[in-house]
N, CA, C and O atoms as a CHARMM CRD file, in Angstrom:
* protein
*
  292
    1    1 MET  N    151.66600 190.80800 147.53800 PROA 1      0.00000
    2    1 MET  CA   151.07800 192.12800 147.63900 PROA 1      0.00000
    3    1 MET  C    149.92300 192.08300 148.61600 PROA 1      0.00000
    4    1 MET  O    149.25200 191.06300 148.77300 PROA 1      0.00000
    5    2 THR  N    149.71100 193.19900 149.26000 PROA 2      0.00000
    6    2 THR  CA   148.61700 193.32300 150.21200 PROA 2      0.00000
    7    2 THR  C    147.27000 193.22700 149.49800 PROA 2      0.00000
    8    2 THR  O    147.17500 193.50800 148.30400 PROA 2      0.00000
    9    3 SER  N    146.23800 192.83100 150.22600 PROA 3      0.00000
   10    3 SER  CA   144.91900 192.68900 149.60600 PROA 3      0.00000
   11    3 SER  C    144.10600 193.97600 149.68200 PROA 3      0.00000
   12    3 SER  O    143.03000 194.06200 149.09200 PROA 3      0.00000
   13    4 SER  N    144.61800 194.99100 150.41400 PROA 4      0.00000
   14    4 SER  CA   143.94800 196.28000 150.48100 PROA 4      0.00000
   15    4 SER  C    144.99900 197.37300 150.63000 PROA 4      0.00000
   16    4 SER  O    146.17200 197.09500 150.87700 PROA 4      0.00000
   17    5 PHE  N    144.56200 198.61300 150.47800 PROA 5      0.00000
   18    5 PHE  CA   145.46800 199.75100 150.60100 PROA 5      0.00000
   19    5 PHE  C    144.69900 200.91800 151.18900 PROA 5      0.00000
   20    5 PHE  O    143.46800 200.94400 151.16200 PROA 5      0.00000
   21    6 ASN  N    145.43900 201.88800 151.72500 PROA 6      0.00000
   22    6 ASN  CA   144.79300 203.06700 152.30100 PROA 6      0.00000
   23    6 ASN  C    145.07800 204.29200 151.43300 PROA 6      0.00000
   24    6 ASN  O    145.84000 204.22700 150.46800 PROA 6      0.00000
   25    7 VAL  N    144.44800 205.41000 151.79900 PROA 7      0.00000
   26    7 VAL  CA   144.55700 206.62000 150.99600 PROA 7      0.00000
   27    7 VAL  C    145.99400 207.15700 150.98200 PROA 7      0.00000
   28    7 VAL  O    146.42500 207.71700 149.97400 PROA 7      0.00000
   29    8 THR  N    146.72600 206.99800 152.05900 PROA 8      0.00000
   30    8 THR  CA   148.12100 207.45500 152.10100 PROA 8      0.00000
   31    8 THR  C    148.97800 206.67200 151.11900 PROA 8      0.00000
   32    8 THR  O    149.82500 207.24700 150.43600 PROA 8      0.00000
   33    9 GLN  N    148.76300 205.36900 151.04400 PROA 9      0.00000
   34    9 GLN  CA   149.50400 204.54600 150.08000 PROA 9      0.00000
   35    9 GLN  C    149.14300 204.94300 148.65300 PROA 9      0.00000
   36    9 GLN  O    150.00500 204.98400 147.77500 PROA 9      0.00000
   37   10 LEU  N    147.86100 205.23500 148.42800 PROA 10     0.00000
   38   10 LEU  CA   147.42800 205.64600 147.09500 PROA 10     0.00000
   39   10 LEU  C    148.05000 206.99100 146.71900 PROA 10     0.00000
   40   10 LEU  O    148.50000 207.16400 145.58600 PROA 10     0.00000
   41   11 GLU  N    148.08100 207.93800 147.64900 PROA 11     0.00000
   42   11 GLU  CA   148.72700 209.23000 147.38200 PROA 11     0.00000
   43   11 GLU  C    150.18700 209.04000 146.99200 PROA 11     0.00000
   44   11 GLU  O    150.66900 209.66900 146.05000 PROA 11     0.00000
   45   12 ALA  N    150.88700 208.17600 147.71400 PROA 12     0.00000
   46   12 ALA  CA   152.29900 207.91700 147.40900 PROA 12     0.00000
   47   12 ALA  C    152.45100 207.29100 146.02400 PROA 12     0.00000
   48   12 ALA  O    153.37800 207.63200 145.28800 PROA 12     0.00000
   49   13 ALA  N    151.55400 206.38600 145.66700 PROA 13     0.00000
   50   13 ALA  CA   151.60200 205.75300 144.34100 PROA 13     0.00000
   51   13 ALA  C    151.37900 206.79500 143.24800 PROA 13     0.00000
   52   13 ALA  O    152.07000 206.78300 142.23000 PROA 13     0.00000
   53   14 ILE  N    150.42300 207.69000 143.45100 PROA 14     0.00000
   54   14 ILE  CA   150.15900 208.75300 142.47500 PROA 14     0.00000
   55   14 ILE  C    151.39200 209.64400 142.33700 PROA 14     0.00000
   56   14 ILE  O    151.78700 209.98600 141.22200 PROA 14     0.00000
   57   15 ASN  N    151.99400 210.01800 143.44800 PROA 15     0.00000
   58   15 ASN  CA   153.18300 210.87800 143.40100 PROA 15     0.00000
   59   15 ASN  C    154.34500 210.20500 142.68400 PROA 15     0.00000
   60   15 ASN  O    155.05200 210.85300 141.91200 PROA 15     0.00000
   61   16 ARG  N    154.55300 208.90200 142.93000 PROA 16     0.00000
   62   16 ARG  CA   155.62100 208.17000 142.22500 PROA 16     0.00000
   63   16 ARG  C    155.35600 208.14800 140.72100 PROA 16     0.00000
   64   16 ARG  O    156.26400 208.37600 139.92200 PROA 16     0.00000
   65   17 ALA  N    154.12300 207.87700 140.34500 PROA 17     0.00000
   66   17 ALA  CA   153.77500 207.81800 138.91800 PROA 17     0.00000
   67   17 ALA  C    153.93800 209.19200 138.26900 PROA 17     0.00000
   68   17 ALA  O    154.46900 209.29400 137.16300 PROA 17     0.00000
   69   18 ARG  N    153.48800 210.24100 138.94200 PROA 18     0.00000
   70   18 ARG  CA   153.59700 211.59600 138.38300 PROA 18     0.00000
   71   18 ARG  C    155.04000 212.04100 138.24900 PROA 18     0.00000
   72   18 ARG  O    155.37600 212.77500 137.31900 PROA 18     0.00000
   73   19 ALA  N    155.89900 211.61000 139.16100 PROA 19     0.00000
   74   19 ALA  CA   157.32100 211.96500 139.07100 PROA 19     0.00000
   75   19 ALA  C    157.96800 211.29600 137.86200 PROA 19     0.00000
   76   19 ALA  O    158.85200 211.86600 137.22400 PROA 19     0.00000
   77   20 THR  N    157.52400 210.09600 137.56100 PROA 20     0.00000
   78   20 THR  CA   158.08200 209.34900 136.43700 PROA 20     0.00000
   79   20 THR  C    157.38500 209.68000 135.12100 PROA 20     0.00000
   80   20 THR  O    158.01800 209.71300 134.06600 PROA 20     0.00000
   81   21 GLN  N    156.07800 209.92600 135.19200 PROA 21     0.00000
   82   21 GLN  CA   155.26800 210.21100 134.00700 PROA 21     0.00000
   83   21 GLN  C    154.52000 211.52600 134.21100 PROA 21     0.00000
   84   21 GLN  O    153.31600 211.51100 134.46700 PROA 21     0.00000
   85   22 PRO  N    155.21200 212.66600 134.10200 PROA 22     0.00000
   86   22 PRO  CA   154.54800 213.94800 134.35800 PROA 22     0.00000
   87   22 PRO  C    153.44100 214.24000 133.34000 PROA 22     0.00000
   88   22 PRO  O    153.41700 213.68600 132.24100 PROA 22     0.00000
   89   23 ALA  N    152.53100 215.12200 133.74100 PROA 23     0.00000
   90   23 ALA  CA   151.46000 215.56800 132.84700 PROA 23     0.00000
   91   23 ALA  C    152.08900 216.23300 131.62400 PROA 23     0.00000
   92   23 ALA  O    153.16100 216.83200 131.71200 PROA 23     0.00000
   93   24 THR  N    151.40500 216.11700 130.47700 PROA 24     0.00000
   94   24 THR  CA   151.97000 216.61600 129.22600 PROA 24     0.00000
   95   24 THR  C    150.95800 217.46400 128.46100 PROA 24     0.00000
   96   24 THR  O    149.75600 217.43400 128.72500 PROA 24     0.00000
   97   25 GLY  N    151.48800 218.21300 127.51500 PROA 25     0.00000
   98   25 GLY  CA   150.65700 218.98400 126.60500 PROA 25     0.00000
   99   25 GLY  C    150.15500 220.27900 127.20900 PROA 25     0.00000
  100   25 GLY  O    150.34000 220.54500 128.39600 PROA 25     0.00000
  101   26 PRO  N    149.51400 221.08100 126.36800 PROA 26     0.00000
  102   26 PRO  CA   149.01100 222.37200 126.82900 PROA 26     0.00000
  103   26 PRO  C    147.93000 222.24100 127.90800 PROA 26     0.00000
  104   26 PRO  O    147.74900 223.15600 128.71300 PROA 26     0.00000
  105   27 GLU  N    147.22800 221.14100 127.93100 PROA 27     0.00000
  106   27 GLU  CA   146.18700 220.92000 128.93900 PROA 27     0.00000
  107   27 GLU  C    146.72700 220.21700 130.17900 PROA 27     0.00000
  108   27 GLU  O    145.97500 219.94200 131.11400 PROA 27     0.00000
  109   28 SER  N    148.02800 219.92500 130.19100 PROA 28     0.00000
  110   28 SER  CA   148.65000 219.18000 131.29000 PROA 28     0.00000
  111   28 SER  C    147.90700 217.87300 131.55200 PROA 28     0.00000
  112   28 SER  O    147.52000 217.56900 132.68100 PROA 28     0.00000
  113   29 ALA  N    147.72100 217.11800 130.48600 PROA 29     0.00000
  114   29 ALA  CA   146.98400 215.85600 130.56500 PROA 29     0.00000
  115   29 ALA  C    147.74500 214.81200 131.37500 PROA 29     0.00000
  116   29 ALA  O    148.94900 214.62500 131.20200 PROA 29     0.00000
  117   30 LEU  N    147.02100 214.14200 132.25600 PROA 30     0.00000
  118   30 LEU  CA   147.60200 213.05900 133.05000 PROA 30     0.00000
  119   30 LEU  C    147.73600 211.80400 132.19500 PROA 30     0.00000
  120   30 LEU  O    146.99100 211.61500 131.23300 PROA 30     0.00000
  121   31 THR  N    148.67900 210.96100 132.54700 PROA 31     0.00000
  122   31 THR  CA   148.76200 209.66500 131.88300 PROA 31     0.00000
  123   31 THR  C    147.55500 208.82900 132.30700 PROA 31     0.00000
  124   31 THR  O    146.90100 209.14100 133.30100 PROA 31     0.00000
  125   32 ARG  N    147.26400 207.78300 131.56600 PROA 32     0.00000
  126   32 ARG  CA   146.10900 206.93300 131.86600 PROA 32     0.00000
  127   32 ARG  C    146.20500 206.36500 133.28000 PROA 32     0.00000
  128   32 ARG  O    145.22600 206.38400 134.02600 PROA 32     0.00000
  129   33 GLU  N    147.38300 205.85900 133.64800 PROA 33     0.00000
  130   33 GLU  CA   147.54600 205.27100 134.97900 PROA 33     0.00000
  131   33 GLU  C    147.29500 206.29600 136.08400 PROA 33     0.00000
  132   33 GLU  O    146.60400 205.99800 137.05800 PROA 33     0.00000
  133   34 VAL  N    147.84700 207.49200 135.94000 PROA 34     0.00000
  134   34 VAL  CA   147.65800 208.52700 136.95200 PROA 34     0.00000
  135   34 VAL  C    146.19100 208.93800 137.00700 PROA 34     0.00000
  136   34 VAL  O    145.64400 209.13100 138.09300 PROA 34     0.00000
  137   35 ALA  N    145.55400 209.07400 135.86000 PROA 35     0.00000
  138   35 ALA  CA   144.14200 209.44500 135.83200 PROA 35     0.00000
  139   35 ALA  C    143.27500 208.38500 136.51800 PROA 35     0.00000
  140   35 ALA  O    142.33800 208.72700 137.24000 PROA 35     0.00000
  141   36 LEU  N    143.57600 207.11900 136.30300 PROA 36     0.00000
  142   36 LEU  CA   142.82600 206.04700 136.96200 PROA 36     0.00000
  143   36 LEU  C    142.99100 206.10800 138.47300 PROA 36     0.00000
  144   36 LEU  O    142.02100 205.98000 139.22000 PROA 36     0.00000
  145   37 MET  N    144.23800 206.30600 138.91800 PROA 37     0.00000
  146   37 MET  CA   144.47100 206.38400 140.36000 PROA 37     0.00000
  147   37 MET  C    143.86000 207.64900 140.94900 PROA 37     0.00000
  148   37 MET  O    143.37300 207.62300 142.08000 PROA 37     0.00000
  149   38 ALA  N    143.87400 208.75100 140.21100 PROA 38     0.00000
  150   38 ALA  CA   143.26700 209.99100 140.69100 PROA 38     0.00000
  151   38 ALA  C    141.75600 209.82100 140.86000 PROA 38     0.00000
  152   38 ALA  O    141.17500 210.31800 141.82400 PROA 38     0.00000
  153   39 GLY  N    141.13000 209.12300 139.92700 PROA 39     0.00000
  154   39 GLY  CA   139.70300 208.84600 140.04700 PROA 39     0.00000
  155   39 GLY  C    139.40600 207.99200 141.26600 PROA 39     0.00000
  156   39 GLY  O    138.43300 208.22700 141.98400 PROA 39     0.00000
  157   40 LEU  N    140.24200 207.01700 141.48800 PROA 40     0.00000
  158   40 LEU  CA   140.10500 206.15400 142.65600 PROA 40     0.00000
  159   40 LEU  C    140.29100 206.95800 143.94300 PROA 40     0.00000
  160   40 LEU  O    139.56000 206.76100 144.91400 PROA 40     0.00000
  161   41 TYR  N    141.25900 207.85400 143.94800 PROA 41     0.00000
  162   41 TYR  CA   141.50400 208.72000 145.09400 PROA 41     0.00000
  163   41 TYR  C    140.26300 209.57400 145.39700 PROA 41     0.00000
  164   41 TYR  O    139.82400 209.67800 146.54200 PROA 41     0.00000
  165   42 GLY  N    139.72700 210.16900 144.36000 PROA 42     0.00000
  166   42 GLY  CA   138.52700 210.98400 144.53300 PROA 42     0.00000
  167   42 GLY  C    137.36600 210.17400 145.08500 PROA 42     0.00000
  168   42 GLY  O    136.62000 210.65300 145.93900 PROA 42     0.00000
  169   43 ARG  N    137.21500 208.96300 144.60600 PROA 43     0.00000
  170   43 ARG  CA   136.14700 208.07500 145.08800 PROA 43     0.00000
  171   43 ARG  C    136.34000 207.74800 146.56800 PROA 43     0.00000
  172   43 ARG  O    135.37800 207.74000 147.33600 PROA 43     0.00000
  173   44 MET  N    137.58000 207.48100 146.96200 PROA 44     0.00000
  174   44 MET  CA   137.85500 207.17700 148.36600 PROA 44     0.00000
  175   44 MET  C    137.51800 208.37200 149.25300 PROA 44     0.00000
  176   44 MET  O    136.92300 208.20800 150.31800 PROA 44     0.00000
  177   45 ILE  N    137.89500 209.56800 148.82000 PROA 45     0.00000
  178   45 ILE  CA   137.61700 210.76500 149.60000 PROA 45     0.00000
  179   45 ILE  C    136.11000 211.00400 149.66800 PROA 45     0.00000
  180   45 ILE  O    135.57200 211.25200 150.74700 PROA 45     0.00000
  181   46 TRP  N    135.42800 210.93200 148.53300 PROA 46     0.00000
  182   46 TRP  CA   133.99300 211.18600 148.47500 PROA 46     0.00000
  183   46 TRP  C    133.20800 210.21600 149.35900 PROA 46     0.00000
  184   46 TRP  O    132.27500 210.61100 150.05700 PROA 46     0.00000
  185   47 GLU  N    133.60100 208.93800 149.31700 PROA 47     0.00000
  186   47 GLU  CA   132.89400 207.91000 150.07800 PROA 47     0.00000
  187   47 GLU  C    133.45200 207.74100 151.49200 PROA 47     0.00000
  188   47 GLU  O    132.99300 206.88300 152.24600 PROA 47     0.00000
  189   48 ARG  N    134.43800 208.55800 151.84800 PROA 48     0.00000
  190   48 ARG  CA   135.08100 208.52200 153.16300 PROA 48     0.00000
  191   48 ARG  C    135.59000 207.12400 153.52300 PROA 48     0.00000
  192   48 ARG  O    135.40400 206.63900 154.63900 PROA 48     0.00000
  193   49 GLN  N    136.23200 206.50300 152.54600 PROA 49     0.00000
  194   49 GLN  CA   136.79000 205.17300 152.76000 PROA 49     0.00000
  195   49 GLN  C    138.25000 205.29500 153.18800 PROA 49     0.00000
  196   49 GLN  O    139.03300 206.00600 152.55800 PROA 49     0.00000
  197   50 GLU  N    138.60200 204.60500 154.24700 PROA 50     0.00000
  198   50 GLU  CA   139.98500 204.62100 154.70500 PROA 50     0.00000
  199   50 GLU  C    140.81100 203.54900 154.00000 PROA 50     0.00000
  200   50 GLU  O    142.01000 203.72400 153.78300 PROA 50     0.00000
  201   51 ARG  N    140.17100 202.45200 153.64900 PROA 51     0.00000
  202   51 ARG  CA   140.84900 201.35000 152.95600 PROA 51     0.00000
  203   51 ARG  C    139.95000 200.83300 151.84600 PROA 51     0.00000
  204   51 ARG  O    138.72500 200.92900 151.92300 PROA 51     0.00000
  205   52 ILE  N    140.57500 200.28200 150.81300 PROA 52     0.00000
  206   52 ILE  CA   139.83800 199.64500 149.72000 PROA 52     0.00000
  207   52 ILE  C    140.52700 198.31800 149.40900 PROA 52     0.00000
  208   52 ILE  O    141.75500 198.23000 149.39100 PROA 52     0.00000
  209   53 ALA  N    139.72700 197.30400 149.16800 PROA 53     0.00000
  210   53 ALA  CA   140.25800 195.99800 148.78000 PROA 53     0.00000
  211   53 ALA  C    140.62100 196.01800 147.30000 PROA 53     0.00000
  212   53 ALA  O    139.87900 196.55800 146.48000 PROA 53     0.00000
  213   54 LEU  N    141.75500 195.43200 146.96600 PROA 54     0.00000
  214   54 LEU  CA   142.17300 195.36300 145.56400 PROA 54     0.00000
  215   54 LEU  C    141.13100 194.65200 144.70600 PROA 54     0.00000
  216   54 LEU  O    140.95800 194.98500 143.53400 PROA 54     0.00000
  217   55 GLU  N    140.44500 193.68200 145.28200 PROA 55     0.00000
  218   55 GLU  CA   139.45500 192.90700 144.53200 PROA 55     0.00000
  219   55 GLU  C    138.28300 193.76700 144.07500 PROA 55     0.00000
  220   55 GLU  O    137.58300 193.40100 143.13100 PROA 55     0.00000
  221   56 SER  N    138.05600 194.91400 144.73400 PROA 56     0.00000
  222   56 SER  CA   136.92200 195.77400 144.38100 PROA 56     0.00000
  223   56 SER  C    137.23800 196.70900 143.21400 PROA 56     0.00000
  224   56 SER  O    136.34500 197.39300 142.71400 PROA 56     0.00000
  225   57 LEU  N    138.49500 196.74500 142.77700 PROA 57     0.00000
  226   57 LEU  CA   138.90100 197.63600 141.69000 PROA 57     0.00000
  227   57 LEU  C    138.64000 197.01400 140.33100 PROA 57     0.00000
  228   57 LEU  O    138.56800 195.79300 140.19400 PROA 57     0.00000
  229   58 SER  N    138.50000 197.86800 139.33200 PROA 58     0.00000
  230   58 SER  CA   138.41900 197.37600 137.95400 PROA 58     0.00000
  231   58 SER  C    139.79400 196.81600 137.57700 PROA 58     0.00000
  232   58 SER  O    140.79100 197.15200 138.21700 PROA 58     0.00000
  233   59 PRO  N    139.85800 195.97800 136.56000 PROA 59     0.00000
  234   59 PRO  CA   141.17400 195.46200 136.14000 PROA 59     0.00000
  235   59 PRO  C    142.16400 196.57200 135.79000 PROA 59     0.00000
  236   59 PRO  O    143.35000 196.45100 136.09300 PROA 59     0.00000
  237   60 ALA  N    141.69900 197.64600 135.16000 PROA 60     0.00000
  238   60 ALA  CA   142.59600 198.74600 134.78500 PROA 60     0.00000
  239   60 ALA  C    143.09500 199.48900 136.02700 PROA 60     0.00000
  240   60 ALA  O    144.27400 199.83300 136.11100 PROA 60     0.00000
  241   61 GLU  N    142.20200 199.73600 136.99100 PROA 61     0.00000
  242   61 GLU  CA   142.61200 200.39700 138.23600 PROA 61     0.00000
  243   61 GLU  C    143.61200 199.52900 138.98900 PROA 61     0.00000
  244   61 GLU  O    144.61700 200.02700 139.49700 PROA 61     0.00000
  245   62 ARG  N    143.33700 198.24100 139.05900 PROA 62     0.00000
  246   62 ARG  CA   144.22700 197.31700 139.77400 PROA 62     0.00000
  247   62 ARG  C    145.60400 197.29600 139.12100 PROA 62     0.00000
  248   62 ARG  O    146.61900 197.31800 139.81700 PROA 62     0.00000
  249   63 ALA  N    145.64700 197.25500 137.80300 PROA 63     0.00000
  250   63 ALA  CA   146.93100 197.22400 137.09500 PROA 63     0.00000
  251   63 ALA  C    147.72100 198.50100 137.34300 PROA 63     0.00000
  252   63 ALA  O    148.92200 198.44400 137.60900 PROA 63     0.00000
  253   64 ALA  N    147.05900 199.65300 137.26100 PROA 64     0.00000
  254   64 ALA  CA   147.73900 200.92500 137.50400 PROA 64     0.00000
  255   64 ALA  C    148.26400 200.98800 138.92300 PROA 64     0.00000
  256   64 ALA  O    149.41100 201.37200 139.15000 PROA 64     0.00000
  257   65 LEU  N    147.44100 200.61700 139.86800 PROA 65     0.00000
  258   65 LEU  CA   147.83700 200.71200 141.27100 PROA 65     0.00000
  259   65 LEU  C    148.95800 199.74500 141.59400 PROA 65     0.00000
  260   65 LEU  O    149.91600 200.13000 142.26400 PROA 65     0.00000
  261   66 THR  N    148.87600 198.51400 141.14500 PROA 66     0.00000
  262   66 THR  CA   149.92300 197.55100 141.48800 PROA 66     0.00000
  263   66 THR  C    151.25900 197.90700 140.84300 PROA 66     0.00000
  264   66 THR  O    152.31400 197.50900 141.33700 PROA 66     0.00000
  265   67 THR  N    151.21700 198.65100 139.74800 PROA 67     0.00000
  266   67 THR  CA   152.46400 199.11400 139.12500 PROA 67     0.00000
  267   67 THR  C    153.18100 200.11700 140.03000 PROA 67     0.00000
  268   67 THR  O    154.40800 200.09100 140.13600 PROA 67     0.00000
  269   68 TRP  N    152.41800 201.00100 140.68300 PROA 68     0.00000
  270   68 TRP  CA   153.01300 202.11800 141.41700 PROA 68     0.00000
  271   68 TRP  C    152.94400 202.00700 142.92000 PROA 68     0.00000
  272   68 TRP  O    153.58900 202.79300 143.61500 PROA 68     0.00000
  273   69 LEU  N    152.19100 201.06800 143.45100 PROA 69     0.00000
  274   69 LEU  CA   152.07800 200.91100 144.90600 PROA 69     0.00000
  275   69 LEU  C    153.39000 200.39900 145.47300 PROA 69     0.00000
  276   69 LEU  O    153.96900 199.45300 144.93900 PROA 69     0.00000
  277   70 ASP  N    153.86100 201.00900 146.54200 PROA 70     0.00000
  278   70 ASP  CA   155.09800 200.60000 147.19800 PROA 70     0.00000
  279   70 ASP  C    154.77800 199.42300 148.11300 PROA 70     0.00000
  280   70 ASP  O    154.18700 199.60900 149.17700 PROA 70     0.00000
  281   71 THR  N    155.15300 198.24200 147.71700 PROA 71     0.00000
  282   71 THR  CA   154.83200 197.05100 148.49900 PROA 71     0.00000
  283   71 THR  C    155.74500 196.91600 149.71900 PROA 71     0.00000
  284   71 THR  O    155.48700 196.08800 150.59300 PROA 71     0.00000
  285   72 ALA  N    156.81000 197.72200 149.78800 PROA 72     0.00000
  286   72 ALA  CA   157.71900 197.64700 150.93900 PROA 72     0.00000
  287   72 ALA  C    157.17400 198.44600 152.12300 PROA 72     0.00000
  288   72 ALA  O    157.59200 198.24100 153.26200 PROA 72     0.00000
  289   73 ALA  N    156.24100 199.35600 151.84700 PROA 73     0.00000
  290   73 ALA  CA   155.70900 200.21900 152.92200 PROA 73     0.00000
  291   73 ALA  C    154.69400 199.49200 153.76300 PROA 73     0.00000
  292   73 ALA  O    154.14800 200.06500 154.70500 PROA 73     0.00000
C-alpha cells in the first residue's frame, strides 16, 4: 500500500464505502468508517492539504481508509 494518499483517492474511498454501507435511520447516520473518512476529508479541505501520510492518521482512521482505498489506482 502507498504511504500517502490524496483527496481524490479519499473521495473515491468514501464513495465506495457509502455504496456498500449506505447511511441509515431517520437521521441518515453514516457508518463509523464513513464518518471517520468524512472527518479526514474535511480536515484535508480545511487545512488545504493535497496529500496526507498514512502514518499521520489515528489507528481508526487508518483502518477505515485502508479498507476502502483503491490500491490499484
